[in-house]
N, C-alpha and C positions, 0 to 999 in steps of 0.2 A: 433900277438896274434889277432890285429885287421883285418888281413888276415883270422886266423883260424874262429872267429865269422862271420868274412864274407861266409865262404863257409857250415860253421854249417846253420848260419840262411837261405840259399837257402835252405837246405835240406828241403824240401816242408813234407816226409813222413816224420821224425823227427819230426817237429815240428809241424807236426797236428797229432802227436801220442803222445803229451806232455797230462794230465789231466787238465782239465782245471776247476776250483770251480768257483761258482756266488759270492761268496764272503770272497773268503782270495785266497792270490797266492800258482801259486804250483811253486815245479819244479822238476828238477831231473842234479843226478849229471856228469859231462861228464867228458870223459879223454882228460886234456888240452893239449898239447903240448912241451914236454920240460920240466915237473918236473908240469905246472901251471895246478892252481885249473877253473875247466869253469864250468857254470851253461846254464842251460836253464829253464827258468824261463814266469812262466804264469800274466799277468796282468787282474782282475778285473776291468770292469768299474769303474771307483771312484777312483782307490789305487793307492800307493806311497809306495815309501823308510823311509822320512824322512832323514833332511840333514844327513849327515853322511860322513866318512871317510870308508880307507880301511888300516889300521895299518901299515904306506909303505910300503905297497905292488904299484903296478905298473898295469897296466888294459886295457881290451875295454869290449866295447859294442858295438851292431848291434840289432835292433827292424827287426825279423823274422816279424812281423804279429801286423797289424794294427798301433796305433803311439803313441808314447810316448814320455815326453816335464821333458827336463834334464833342471833343472836352477842350477848353478854352483858358483862358488869361483874365482874372481881373483887374489889371496892374499895365498903368504904362508900362511898359520898357522902355530904359533909354537906348538910344537909335548907334551910337556909340560909343567905343573909347572904355567897353567892358568886356568878359567873356569868361566870368562867369556869376551869376548872381545865388544869393538866396532870398527867395521868395517868401512872401510872410505863410502864415496861415492861413484860412480860407477864402484865397483864389481861384478853387479851382470851380468848373464849373463845366457839366455833363449835361446835351440836348439828345435827345433822340426825333429826330428826323424823317418821320414816315414820305412817301412818297405826296408830292404839294404841300410839303414845309418846307421851309429856307430860314436863314435869317439876310441881315443885310448884315454889313460890319467900315469903322472906321480903318483911321492908315495907318494905325502900332495893334493892329489884333494879331494876340500870339494863340493857334489851335492846332488841331493836331486835326486829320476827317479821319474815322474809321469804318470799314466794313465787320461789323462782328457778325456777321453771320456766317456758319456754319458748311451751307449747299445750298447761298440762292447771292446772284451777283445784284448788284446796286447797279443803278445809273442817274450822274445829275450836271446841273447846269449850273456853272462858277459865270461872273462874272468879276471886273476889274477895273478902272481907272482912278488913273491913267492905267495905263495898261502896261504889266508889270516890270518896274526895274528892272530890279534881281528879287531875291527870296533868299532870307536867310534861314541855315537850315538852322534845328538848336538840341540838343538831348537832353535828356531829363533823369533824373535820380535822386527823388523823394526830395527836397524842399531846392535843390539846385540844379538852375537850369546854365545852361553851359554852351558859350556861340562855336559850332562846329563849321559849317560850312556859307558861306555868300555865291550862291548860284547866278549869272546870269542867262540873260533869253537863251543865247546862242550857243548854249550851254545844252536846252530841249528840245534842238531841232531835231 
């Protein structure tokens, strides 16, 4: 999936065809390889996803334009039966992803993706397998991570 995301991110005609909104993220669903789900996403300056996971899917993403920051947790969280967790010291990771840079991740990956630029859009390519069954959204206050919401695909239409 990472190789697929890199190929799509290098397709300048496709990337430049994505409509960009000054206030909200925009997206275009793509045909991913081998039954995966894929998206081209536009990120206005100062926007981000908030903390989330991908409901047990593994995936990859690559920055196609601009720069994105990924903040992630180097810990496997339990998937059920909790509302609040206290995170240990040293689990935070941060990556800056310039155009062409990306990463693959496993099925228990918790992160947030941010466009920290004050004046420049970013565009990225994301792929997930199996297609996202759900996304769990979290809030974070210092070492406390709290499960806030579970979203299903029918809510993203």
